[in-house]
Residue frames as qw, qx, qy, qz and C-alpha x, y, z in Angstrom:
[[0.177, 0.406, -0.639, 0.629, -5.00, 116.09, 234.43],
 [0.646, -0.385, 0.066, -0.656, -8.11, 115.15, 236.27],
 [0.958, -0.149, -0.218, -0.113, -7.38, 111.39, 236.63],
 [0.456, 0.548, -0.557, 0.426, -4.00, 112.15, 238.01],
 [0.403, -0.440, 0.531, -0.602, -5.20, 112.16, 241.65],
 [0.929, -0.063, 0.135, -0.338, -6.97, 108.80, 241.27],
 [0.847, 0.368, -0.323, 0.207, -3.85, 107.19, 239.59],
 [0.141, 0.596, -0.581, 0.536, -1.61, 108.55, 242.23],
 [0.629, -0.369, 0.418, -0.541, -3.75, 107.14, 244.97],
 [0.985, 0.125, -0.044, -0.108, -4.00, 103.76, 243.25],
 [0.586, 0.545, -0.480, 0.358, -0.13, 103.81, 242.84],
 [0.034, -0.552, 0.592, -0.586, 0.50, 104.68, 246.36],
 [0.789, -0.245, 0.256, -0.502, -2.00, 102.26, 247.73],
 [0.893, 0.282, -0.351, 0.027, -0.19, 99.37, 245.81],
 [0.553, 0.365, -0.550, 0.509, 2.86, 100.08, 248.09],
 [0.176, -0.426, 0.471, -0.751, 1.25, 100.75, 251.49],
 [0.079, -0.227, -0.927, 0.288, -0.37, 98.77, 254.22],
 [0.154, -0.652, -0.645, -0.367, -4.23, 99.24, 254.53],
 [0.395, -0.718, -0.420, 0.391, -3.82, 101.29, 257.71],
 [0.324, -0.396, 0.145, 0.847, -2.14, 104.07, 255.78],
 [0.270, 0.451, 0.646, 0.554, -4.52, 104.46, 252.94],
 [0.060, -0.892, -0.448, -0.031, -6.59, 107.25, 254.42],
 [0.366, -0.752, 0.108, 0.537, -3.62, 109.42, 255.51],
 [0.402, -0.108, 0.566, 0.711, -1.96, 108.94, 252.06],
 [0.168, 0.646, 0.621, 0.410, -5.18, 109.86, 250.16],
 [0.174, -0.922, -0.297, 0.176, -5.64, 112.91, 252.31],
 [0.457, -0.565, 0.285, 0.625, -2.09, 113.99, 251.67],
 [0.362, 0.197, 0.666, 0.621, -2.39, 113.46, 247.97],
 [0.082, 0.800, 0.550, 0.227, -5.60, 115.47, 247.85],
 [0.312, -0.860, -0.084, 0.395, -3.96, 118.19, 249.66],
 [0.445, -0.308, 0.509, 0.670, -0.98, 118.16, 247.27],
 [0.250, 0.445, 0.678, 0.528, -3.38, 118.39, 244.22],
 [0.091, -0.899, -0.425, 0.056, -5.19, 121.18, 245.81],
 [0.321, -0.772, 0.147, 0.529, -2.10, 123.21, 246.48],
 [0.419, -0.125, 0.615, 0.656, -0.74, 122.38, 243.00],
 [0.245, 0.651, 0.641, 0.324, -3.93, 123.43, 241.25],
 [0.129, -0.885, -0.199, 0.400, -3.40, 127.00, 242.41],
 [0.162, -0.690, 0.341, 0.617, -0.30, 128.00, 240.54],
 [0.477, 0.187, 0.748, 0.423, -1.01, 126.00, 237.33],
 [0.252, 0.817, 0.505, 0.119, -3.73, 128.39, 236.04],
 [0.153, -0.921, 0.087, 0.348, -1.69, 131.48, 237.12],
 [0.403, -0.416, 0.615, 0.536, 1.32, 130.23, 235.25],
 [0.426, 0.389, 0.725, 0.377, -0.72, 129.40, 232.17],
 [0.220, 0.910, 0.352, 0.021, -2.23, 132.77, 232.06],
 [0.281, -0.785, 0.317, 0.453, 1.25, 134.34, 232.45],
 [0.456, -0.076, 0.726, 0.510, 2.50, 132.28, 229.51],
 [0.322, 0.665, 0.618, 0.268, -0.61, 133.40, 227.38],
 [0.002, 0.970, 0.048, -0.240, -0.09, 137.01, 228.35],
 [0.317, -0.643, 0.482, 0.503, 3.45, 136.66, 227.01],
 [0.206, -0.180, 0.822, 0.500, 3.16, 134.36, 224.12],
 [0.493, 0.007, -0.389, -0.778, -0.66, 134.79, 223.03],
 [0.755, -0.092, 0.364, -0.537, -3.74, 132.66, 223.59],
 [0.886, 0.264, -0.339, -0.175, -2.54, 129.86, 221.38],
 [0.214, 0.465, -0.771, 0.378, 0.28, 129.14, 223.88],
 [0.675, -0.307, 0.350, -0.572, -2.32, 127.56, 226.13],
 [0.952, 0.201, -0.115, -0.202, -2.32, 124.49, 224.15],
 [0.582, 0.476, -0.535, 0.385, 1.56, 124.32, 224.17],
 [0.229, -0.483, 0.559, -0.634, 1.51, 124.91, 227.92],
 [0.845, -0.122, 0.271, -0.443, -0.92, 122.02, 228.40],
 [0.898, 0.337, -0.281, 0.026, 0.99, 119.77, 226.14],
 [0.407, 0.555, -0.573, 0.445, 4.16, 120.49, 227.87],
 [0.527, -0.411, 0.466, -0.580, 2.55, 119.91, 231.28],
 [0.953, 0.069, 0.081, -0.283, 1.37, 116.53, 230.11],
 [0.768, 0.479, -0.375, 0.199, 4.65, 115.61, 228.57],
 [0.017, 0.583, -0.623, 0.521, 6.36, 116.46, 231.86],
 [0.711, -0.255, 0.427, -0.497, 3.99, 114.30, 233.74],
 [0.956, 0.246, -0.101, -0.119, 4.46, 111.37, 231.28],
 [0.476, 0.611, -0.539, 0.331, 8.24, 111.76, 231.61],
 [0.280, -0.517, 0.594, -0.549, 8.02, 111.55, 235.27],
 [0.866, -0.060, 0.263, -0.422, 5.73, 108.61, 235.18],
 [0.908, 0.353, -0.226, -0.004, 7.86, 106.64, 232.74],
 [0.244, 0.627, -0.597, 0.437, 11.01, 107.49, 234.61],
 [0.558, -0.383, 0.478, -0.560, 9.28, 106.24, 237.76],
 [0.948, 0.104, 0.042, -0.299, 8.23, 103.07, 236.19],
 [0.723, 0.484, -0.423, 0.252, 11.79, 102.25, 234.91],
 [0.184, 0.539, -0.612, 0.549, 13.47, 102.97, 238.18],
 [0.508, -0.284, 0.579, -0.571, 11.09, 101.33, 240.80],
 [0.155, 0.027, -0.973, -0.167, 10.18, 97.79, 240.96],
 [0.572, -0.395, -0.398, -0.599, 6.65, 96.61, 241.05],
 [0.517, -0.450, 0.518, -0.511, 5.44, 95.62, 244.60],
 [0.017, 0.166, -0.985, -0.052, 5.74, 91.98, 245.34],
 [0.466, -0.268, -0.626, -0.565, 2.52, 89.92, 244.77],
 [0.448, -0.418, -0.723, 0.319, 2.04, 89.08, 248.40],
 [0.067, -0.270, -0.258, 0.925, 1.57, 92.88, 249.12],
 [0.301, -0.020, -0.397, -0.867, -0.93, 93.50, 246.29],
 [0.485, 0.235, 0.672, -0.507, -4.69, 92.64, 246.62],
 [0.272, 0.361, 0.805, 0.385, -7.07, 91.11, 243.97],
 [0.140, 0.045, -0.193, -0.970, -8.75, 93.89, 242.07],
 [0.145, 0.453, 0.876, -0.075, -12.51, 93.65, 242.60],
 [0.018, -0.259, -0.335, -0.906, -14.62, 95.97, 240.29],
 [0.141, 0.413, 0.666, -0.605, -17.42, 97.74, 241.64],
 [0.217, 0.656, 0.651, 0.316, -20.65, 98.76, 239.77],
 [0.145, 0.202, 0.014, 0.968, -20.95, 102.34, 238.82],
 [0.407, -0.527, -0.330, -0.669, -23.43, 104.34, 240.67],
 [0.366, -0.378, 0.536, -0.660, -24.98, 104.20, 243.99],
 [0.096, -0.050, -0.993, 0.046, -25.97, 100.82, 245.61],
 [0.341, 0.332, 0.474, -0.741, -29.25, 102.56, 246.54],
 [0.487, 0.362, -0.318, -0.729, -30.19, 102.47, 242.87],
 [0.163, 0.098, -0.974, -0.121, -30.03, 98.70, 242.80],
 [0.155, 0.314, 0.818, -0.456, -33.24, 98.63, 244.92],
 [0.429, 0.519, 0.154, -0.723, -35.16, 100.63, 242.40],
 [0.278, 0.311, -0.755, -0.506, -34.36, 98.27, 239.43],
 [0.817, 0.005, 0.164, -0.553, -37.36, 96.09, 238.86],
 [0.790, 0.344, -0.507, -0.034, -34.96, 93.37, 237.54],
 [0.034, 0.514, -0.726, 0.456, -33.12, 93.07, 240.81],
 [0.557, -0.217, -0.801, 0.037, -33.55, 90.04, 242.88],
 [0.443, -0.681, 0.034, -0.582, -35.55, 90.61, 246.12]]
């Protein structure tokens, strides 16, 4: 469930103008924070009723529900038009400050 926030932000940013990226990311982060509270409490309730092995079933059902929502959303919404989307430019992993420490880097 951890990559759900980053996927949600990427999906939302595909459909929004640049000026709304920050507000949308903040709203989605707040939504993830609020939603992360009842999940473990619900899982512990399910485990108390059905036993410790039900944790895996609870997790599987949670992921199945998210996958169902994602596939339903994909089928019902059209992709944003190409003129709205921007070209993906990959970034190197890690800090840019680390490049200065690499002896192979150009000076």
